[in-house]
C-alpha positions in Angstrom: -42.8 -85.3 -48.5 -46.6 -85.1 -48.3 -48.3 -82.8 -45.7 -51.9 -83.3 -44.6 -54.2 -80.3 -43.6 -57.4 -81.1 -41.8 -58.1 -77.5 -40.8 -58.2 -76.4 -44.4 -61.0 -78.8 -45.4 -64.0 -77.4 -43.4 -65.3 -74.9 -46.0 -63.6 -76.2 -49.1 -65.7 -77.1 -52.0 -64.5 -77.8 -55.5 -64.9 -75.0 -58.0 -65.7 -75.5 -61.7 -64.1 -72.9 -64.0 -63.9 -74.9 -67.2 -65.3 -72.1 -69.4 -64.0 -68.8 -68.0 -61.9 -66.0 -69.3 -58.1 -66.3 -69.4 -55.9 -64.1 -67.3 -55.3 -60.5 -68.2 -52.9 -58.8 -65.8 -50.0 -56.4 -65.4 -47.5 -58.6 -67.2 -49.8 -59.2 -70.2 -50.3 -55.5 -70.4 -46.5 -54.8 -70.3 -46.0 -57.2 -73.2 -48.6 -55.4 -75.3 -47.5 -51.9 -74.4 -43.8 -52.0 -75.3 -42.3 -51.5 -78.8 -39.2 -52.8 -80.6 -36.7 -50.7 -82.5 -37.9 -51.5 -86.0 -38.7 -49.9 -89.3 -36.6 -49.2 -92.4 -32.9 -50.3 -92.4 -31.8 -46.7 -92.5 -33.9 -45.8 -89.4 -32.7 -48.9 -87.5 -29.1 -48.3 -88.6 -29.2 -44.9 -87.0 -30.7 -46.3 -83.7 -34.0 -44.7 -84.5 -32.6 -41.2 -83.8 -34.3 -39.5 -86.8 -37.3 -37.8 -85.3 -35.9 -34.3 -85.9 -33.9 -35.1 -89.0 -37.0 -36.3 -90.8 -37.4 -37.2 -94.4 -37.6 -40.8 -93.2 -40.8 -42.9 -93.6 -40.4 -44.7 -90.2 -40.7 -41.3 -88.3 -44.4 -41.4 -89.2 -44.9 -43.5 -86.1 -42.7 -41.5 -83.7 -42.7 -37.8 -84.9 -45.2 -37.4 -87.7 -43.7 -34.0 -88.6 -40.7 -35.8 -90.1 -42.8 -36.7 -93.2 -43.1 -32.9 -93.8 -39.4 -32.8 -94.8 -40.0 -34.9 -97.9 -39.6 -33.1 -101.2 -40.3 -36.1 -103.5 -42.5 -39.1 -103.3 -41.0 -42.3 -101.9 -42.0 -46.0 -101.5 -40.1 -48.6 -99.5 -40.3 -52.1 -98.2 -38.2 -54.0 -95.6 -37.4 -57.6 -94.8 -35.3 -59.0 -91.9 -33.7 -62.1 -90.4 -33.9 -62.3 -86.7 -31.8 -64.7 -84.5 -32.1 -65.2 -80.7 -28.6 -65.8 -79.6 -29.2 -68.5 -77.0 -32.6 -69.7 -78.2 -33.7 -73.3 -78.5 -36.5 -74.1 -80.8 -39.6 -75.2 -78.9 -43.1 -76.0 -80.3 -43.9 -73.1 -82.8 -41.0 -71.0 -81.4 -37.8 -70.9 -83.3 -34.5 -69.1 -82.6 -34.4 -67.9 -86.2 -37.2 -66.4 -88.3 -37.7 -64.2 -91.3 -39.9 -61.2 -90.9 -41.6 -58.7 -93.2 -41.1 -55.5 -91.2 -42.2 -52.5 -93.2 -43.9 -51.2 -96.3 -44.9 -47.6 -96.9 -45.4 -44.7 -99.4 -45.2 -40.9 -99.2 -46.7 -38.4 -101.6 -45.1 -35.0 -101.6 -47.0 -32.0 -103.0 -45.7 -28.4 -103.3 -48.2 -25.8 -102.1 -45.9 -22.8 -102.6 -42.3 -22.0 -103.4 -41.1 -23.0 -99.9 -44.0 -25.1 -98.5 -45.3 -28.7 -99.0 -48.3 -30.7 -98.0 -47.5 -34.4 -97.8 -49.5 -37.6 -97.3 -48.2 -41.0 -96.2 -49.0 -44.5 -95.3 -46.7 -47.0 -93.5 -47.0 -50.5 -92.1 -44.5 -51.3 -89.5 -44.1 -54.3 -87.2 -43.6 -52.4 -84.0 -43.6 -55.4 -81.7 -42.1 -58.8 -82.4 -43.2 -61.4 -79.8 -40.9 -64.2 -81.0 -39.0 -65.5 -78.1 -38.2 -68.9 -76.6 -37.2 -69.5 -73.0 -36.2 -72.9 -71.5 -34.7 -74.1 -68.2 -34.2 -77.6 -66.9 -33.8 -79.2 -63.4 -34.2 -76.0 -61.5 -34.3 -76.5 -57.7 -37.5 -75.9 -55.7 -36.0 -76.7 -52.3 -39.4 -77.9 -50.9 -41.6 -75.2 -52.4 -44.1 -76.1 -55.1 -46.8 -74.7 -57.3 -49.4 -76.9 -55.6 -48.2 -75.7 -52.2 -49.0 -72.1 -53.3 -52.6 -73.2 -53.7 -52.5 -74.6 -50.1 -51.1 -71.4 -48.7 -53.7 -69.3 -50.5 -56.4 -71.5 -48.9 -54.9 -71.1 -45.4 -54.9 -67.4 -46.0 -58.7 -67.6 -46.6 -58.5 -66.8 -50.3 -60.4 -69.8 -51.6 -63.7 -67.9 -51.5 -62.4 -64.7 -53.1 -61.5 -63.8 -56.7 -57.9 -64.6 -55.8 -58.6 -68.3 -56.4 -57.5 -69.1 -59.9 -58.2 -71.7 -62.6 -54.8 -73.2 -61.9 -55.6 -73.5 -58.2 -58.9 -75.2 -59.1 -57.0 -77.8 -61.2 -54.5 -78.5 -58.5 -57.3 -78.7 -55.9 -59.7 -80.9 -57.9 -57.1 -83.3 -59.1 -54.4 -83.9 -56.4 -54.9 -81.8 -53.2 -58.3 -82.7 -51.9 -59.3 -86.1 -50.6 -63.1 -86.0 -50.4 -63.4 -89.4 -48.7 -61.1 -88.4 -45.7 -61.9 -84.6 -45.9 -58.2 -83.9 -46.1 -56.0 -81.6 -48.1 -52.5 -82.6 -49.2 -49.4 -80.5 -50.0 -46.2 -81.9 -51.5 -42.6 -80.8 -51.3 -41.2 -79.8 -54.6 -37.8 -81.1 -55.7 -37.2 -79.4 -59.1 -38.9 -78.1 -62.2 -38.5 -77.8 -65.9 -40.0 -74.9 -67.8 -40.3 -74.1 -71.5 -42.1 -71.2 -73.2 -42.5 -70.1 -76.8 -43.9 -66.7 -77.7 -44.8 -66.0 -81.3 -46.7 -63.3 -83.2 -46.5 -59.5 -83.6 -48.2 -56.2 -83.4 -48.6 -54.5 -86.7 -49.0 -50.7 -86.9 -50.7 -49.1 -89.9 -50.0 -45.4 -89.9 -51.9 -42.8 -92.0 -50.1 -39.4 -92.0 -50.7 -35.8 -93.1 -47.9 -33.4 -92.7 -46.3 -30.3 -94.2 -44.0 -27.4 -93.6 -44.2 -23.6 -93.5 -41.4 -21.8 -95.3 -39.0 -24.6 -94.5 -38.8 -23.4 -90.9 -41.8 -25.1 -89.2 -42.9 -28.7 -89.9 -46.2 -30.1 -88.6 -47.5 -33.7 -88.7 -50.4 -35.8 -87.6 -50.6 -39.6 -87.7 -53.6 -41.9 -87.0 -52.3 -45.4 -86.1 -54.3 -48.6 -86.3 -52.7 -51.6 -84.5 -53.3 -55.2 -85.2 -52.4 -57.7 -82.4 -51.4 -61.3 -83.1 -50.0 -62.9 -79.9 -49.5 -66.5 -79.1 -47.9 -68.2 -76.0 -47.3 -71.8 -75.3 -45.7 -73.0 -72.0 -45.0 -76.2 -70.2 -44.3 -76.3 -66.5 -43.2 -79.7 -65.2 -42.9 -80.0 -61.4 -41.2 -83.0 -59.7 -42.5 -83.7 -56.2 -41.7 -85.8 -53.1 -45.1 -87.3 -52.7 -46.7 -90.4 -51.4 -49.4 -90.3 -54.2 -48.1 -88.0 -56.9 -44.5 -87.4 -57.9 -45.0 -85.3 -61.1 -47.2 -82.5 -62.4 -47.3 -81.1 -65.9 -49.2 -78.0 -66.9 -49.4 -77.1 -70.6 -50.9 -73.7 -71.4 -51.9 -72.3 -74.8 -52.8 -68.6 -74.8 -53.7 -66.4 -77.7 -54.6 -62.7 -77.9 -56.0 -61.0 -81.0 -57.6 -57.7 -81.7 -57.0 -54.1 -82.7 -56.4 -50.7 -81.4 -55.8 -47.1 -82.4 -53.9 -44.0 -81.4 -53.2 -40.5 -82.6 -49.7 -39.0 -82.8 -48.8 -35.4 -83.3 -45.4 -33.7 -83.8 -43.6 -30.6 -84.9 -40.1 -29.8 -86.0 -38.7 -26.3 -86.2 -35.4 -24.6 -87.1 -34.8 -21.9 -84.4 -32.1 -20.2 -86.5 -33.0 -19.5 -90.1 -29.5 -19.8 -91.4 -28.8 -23.1 -89.6 -30.0 -26.7 -90.4 -30.2 -27.4 -86.7 -33.7 -28.7 -85.8 -35.7 -29.3 -82.6 -38.6 -31.7 -82.6 -41.3 -32.5 -80.1 -44.0 -35.2 -80.3 -46.8 -36.7 -78.3 -48.8 -40.0 -78.8 -52.1 -40.7 -77.1 -52.7 -44.1 -75.5 -53.4 -47.0 -77.8 -57.0 -48.0 -77.1 -57.2 -51.8 -77.6 -60.2 -54.0 -78.1 -58.9 -57.5 -77.6 -60.0 -61.1 -77.4 -58.2 -63.7 -75.4 -58.4 -67.5 -75.8 -56.7 -70.2 -73.9 -56.8 -73.8 -73.0 -54.8 -75.5 -70.3 -54.0 -79.2 -69.9 -53.2 -80.5 -66.4 -51.6 -83.9 -65.7 -50.5 -85.3 -62.3 -48.9 -88.7 -62.2 -47.5 -91.4 -60.0 -45.6 -93.9 -62.0 -48.0 -95.2 -64.7 -51.1 -93.8 -62.9 -52.2 -90.3 -64.1 -55.1 -87.9 -63.8 -55.9 -85.4 -66.6 -57.9 -82.2 -66.7 -58.5 -79.3 -69.1 -59.7 -75.7 -68.7 -60.6 -73.6 -71.7 -61.6 -70.0 -72.2 -62.5 -67.2 -74.5 -63.4 -63.6 -73.6 -63.1 -60.0 -74.7 -61.3 -57.3 -72.7 -60.0 -53.8 -73.2 -56.5 -52.3 -72.6 -55.1 -48.8 -72.8 -51.4 -48.1 -73.1 -49.9 -44.9 -71.5 -49.2 -41.6 -73.2 -45.8 -41.1 -74.8 -43.8 -37.9 -75.1 -40.7 -37.2 -77.2 -38.0 -34.5 -77.6 -35.5 -34.7 -80.5 -32.6 -32.9 -82.0 -31.1 -33.1 -85.5 -28.3 -31.4 -87.3 -26.7 -31.8 -90.7 -23.3 -30.7 -91.9 -23.3 -30.0 -95.6 -24.7 -33.0 -97.5 -22.4 -35.6 -96.0 -23.1 -35.8 -92.2 -26.4 -36.1 -90.2 -26.6 -36.3 -86.5 -29.7 -37.2 -84.4 -30.7 -37.6 -80.8 -34.1 -38.6 -79.4 -35.5 -38.8 -75.8 -38.8 -40.5 -75.1 -40.7 -41.0 -71.9 -43.8 -43.1 -71.1 -45.2 -44.0 -67.7 -46.0 -47.7 -67.9 -47.5 -47.6 -64.4 -50.4 -45.9 -66.1 -51.3 -48.9 -68.2 -55.1 -49.6 -67.8 -56.4 -53.1 -68.0 -60.2 -53.0 -68.4 -63.0 -55.5 -68.0 -66.1 -55.6 -70.3 -69.1 -54.8 -68.2 -71.8 -55.1 -70.8 -72.9 -55.0 -74.4 -75.8 -53.2 -76.0 -77.3 -52.8 -79.5 -77.9 -49.3 -80.9 -80.9 -49.6 -83.3 -80.2 -46.1 -84.7 -76.8 -47.0 -86.0 -77.4 -50.7 -86.3 -74.3 -51.4 -84.3 -73.2 -53.3 -81.2 -71.3 -51.5 -78.5 -69.5 -52.6 -75.3 -69.0 -50.8 -72.0 -65.8 -51.3 -69.9 -64.4 -50.2 -66.6 -60.9 -50.2 -65.1 -59.9 -53.2 -63.0 -58.9 -51.0 -60.0 -57.2 -53.7 -58.1 -55.0 -54.6 -61.1 -54.4 -51.0 -61.8 -53.0 -50.4 -58.3 -50.8 -53.5 -58.8 -49.6 -52.1 -62.1 -48.7 -48.8 -60.5 -46.7 -50.7 -57.9 -45.0 -53.0 -60.4 -44.2 -50.9 -63.5 -42.4 -47.6 -63.7 -41.8 -44.7 -66.1 -39.5 -45.7 -68.9 -36.9 -43.4 -70.6 -35.7 -44.2 -74.1 -32.5 -42.6 -75.5 -31.7 -42.8 -79.2 -28.4 -41.6 -80.8 -27.4 -41.9 -84.4 -25.1 -40.7 -87.1 -24.9 -41.0 -90.9 -21.8 -40.2 -93.0 -21.7 -40.2 -96.8 -18.5 -41.5 -98.1 -19.6 -40.2 -101.5 -23.0 -39.2 -103.0 -23.9 -42.9 -103.5 -22.7 -44.6 -100.4 -23.6 -43.8 -96.7 -22.5 -45.5 -93.5 -24.5 -45.3 -90.2 -24.1 -46.0 -86.5 -26.6 -45.9 -83.7 -27.2 -46.6 -80.0 -30.6 -47.2 -78.3 -31.1 -47.5 -74.6 -34.4 -48.3 -72.8 -34.5 -48.0 -69.0 -36.1 -50.9 -66.9 -39.8 -51.1 -66.9 -40.2 -53.3 -63.8 -39.5 -52.2 -60.3 -37.1 -54.2 -58.2 -40.1 -55.4 -56.0 -42.2 -56.4 -59.0 -44.2 -59.6 -58.6 -47.0 -61.3 -60.4 -49.2 -61.3 -57.3 -51.6 -64.3 -57.2 -53.4 -63.0 -54.1 -55.2 -60.1 -55.7 -59.0 -60.0 -55.8 -59.0 -59.4 -59.5 -60.2 -61.2 -62.7 -56.5 -61.1 -63.7 -55.9 -63.6 -60.9 -59.3 -65.4 -60.7 -59.0 -66.7 -64.3 -55.2 -67.3 -64.2 -54.0 -70.5 -65.8 -50.2 -69.8 -65.3 -48.2 -68.1 -62.6 -44.7 -67.6 -64.1 -43.2 -64.2 -64.9 -40.0 -62.4 -65.9 -38.9 -59.0 -64.5 -36.8 -57.7 -67.4 -34.1 -55.1 -66.8 -32.8 -52.4 -69.1 -32.3 -52.9 -72.8 -29.2 -51.9 -74.9 -29.2 -51.9 -78.7 -26.2 -51.3 -80.9 -26.8 -50.7 -84.6 -24.9 -50.1 -87.8 -25.8 -49.8 -91.4 -24.9 -48.9 -95.0 -26.8 -47.5 -97.9 -26.2 -47.6 -101.6 -28.0 -45.3 -104.1 -28.6 -46.2 -107.7 -30.4 -43.4 -109.7 -33.9 -43.5 -108.2 -33.3 -46.6 -106.1 -31.6 -47.0 -102.8 -30.6 -50.2 -101.0 -30.1 -50.0 -97.2 -28.7 -52.7 -95.0 -28.7 -52.6 -91.2 -27.5 -54.7 -88.3 -29.0 -54.5 -84.8 -27.7 -56.3 -81.6 -30.2 -56.1 -78.7 -29.3 -57.1 -75.1 -31.4 -57.4 -72.0 -31.4 -59.5 -68.8 -34.2 -60.5 -66.5 -35.2 -62.5 -63.4 -37.5 -65.5 -64.0 -39.9 -66.8 -61.3 -42.1 -69.9 -61.7 -44.6 -68.5 -59.2 -44.7 -65.8 -56.5 -41.3 -65.5 -54.9 -42.8 -65.2 -51.3 -46.1 -66.3 -49.9 -47.0 -67.3 -46.4 -50.1 -67.6 -44.2 -50.9 -68.3 -40.6 -53.9 -70.1 -39.1 -55.0 -70.5 -35.5 -55.2 -74.1 -34.1 -58.0 -75.1 -31.6 -58.7 -78.2 -29.6 -62.0 -80.1 -29.5 -63.3 -77.6 -26.9 -62.6 -74.6 -29.0 -59.7 -73.5 -27.0 -56.8 -72.0 -29.0 -53.7 -74.2 -28.7 -51.4 -72.3 -31.0 -50.8 -71.2 -34.5 -49.5 -72.8 -37.7 -47.6 -71.0 -40.4 -47.1 -72.4 -43.9 -44.9 -70.6 -46.5 -43.9 -71.1 -50.1 -41.1 -69.3 -51.8 -38.8 -69.6 -54.8 -35.6 -68.0 -56.0 -35.2 -66.3 -59.3 -33.3 -67.6 -62.3 -31.2 -65.2 -64.4 -32.3 -65.2 -68.0 -31.3 -63.1 -71.0 -32.7 -62.1 -74.3 -29.9 -61.3 -76.8 -30.9 -60.9 -80.4 -29.3 -60.3 -83.8 -31.3 -58.6 -86.6 -30.2 -58.1 -90.2 -32.4 -55.9 -92.3 -32.7 -54.9 -96.0 -34.8 -52.1 -97.4 -35.4 -51.2 -101.0 -36.6 -47.6 -101.7 -37.8 -46.0 -104.8 -38.0 -42.2 -105.2 -40.5 -40.6 -107.6 
């Protein structure tokens, strides 16, 4: 059914946003700030619980002091096969892909009879974005994406930074009738949605570490991050309209750039005669300098008649992740059993999305610099949407004999999103003003179960690991609740009543269950 709004037309003028930046908001920041359980097969097989045990190259990125436990040099490389359990290939997204996950080297140097000074380098794929999501014939029950644009206008948001690129495309192509000065809104019947995320964040760690009399181990790592993120989505909305009965929005989004952080850690043995170890670690925020690019195709149709539009964008932005803190325990029994536990905490409500305010050239250093500031509106939204996250890692390794080891692990990550989390499209923020999509997923907690086996051959070791990761979430095509009220007047200016329009949608339960099989080849020298 089509609805006509005369009151909304008085001050409405078409906006042109064809070359503006793409959206950067809380949900983009959350995707960039989180990490996967990844590294060598030994590290993954033990659930990542090796921060206090050390002598594992992957701990370079979690507790740098772990590299101080090496007594010999080591080089390793890791490959994996990843399978999304219920995935369906879409565009560049595939449910199965092969990944190069890690390569690194450690140089161990003795400085005294009981002390070492070690250096290391490690590349690790700390975030794998590959994920496909699809749903068909989901009920809208009268709500629609185009109606959200109408409700925002009724609320008086058309002249603020809460008016988005997507609103502009709806308004300019199917909602506004210039000849009759009318605005139309259509009831939604159902929608189809498909999305393919691809890419990764690669972490290049440079480490210096050592130990003092085999009691105290210290480490420092400088990490350089490389971001390669792509997203393609299609939102197909079916309407009960007199003029338009279908809308298709195809959005391409890419984020590239780099960042850096510093990680520090220590491990100590409180009892000299015991191998029991306690570790603590801290990581600064990762300071990202990023570029976003997107183009969005919009099509609205009635039968064989169609209108097409496109919006494109490219812009720089800055993003800072939160601090991370870790506490770990490790214990060995003889040379056949190793036990580890790690607790990490990071407040994702402290994620900082920043806008670039200006650029200047420094003639002295012959360099260009940029200045940025916090998007305070989006920061408050992030604080109200994301929460502190606790990660628990537990792992064990048992040597059947000196050449064969078996491993088990468990990894738990508490929910990042609050129950009330919403991708708010009414904020006066660049993150809304330049938005070309409105969908979002509030993911719940993550459970990972791991297992592995290792085989030693003289100076070589082959490690295999299996990881099963499970999480559920709630998907929304747009804001779950939005309403606005306007006063109605007669021709004499006398108020005759009020009119309220609302737009709401229910969530769809989605899940992200994955299988990963890894193989690491290590050489000790």
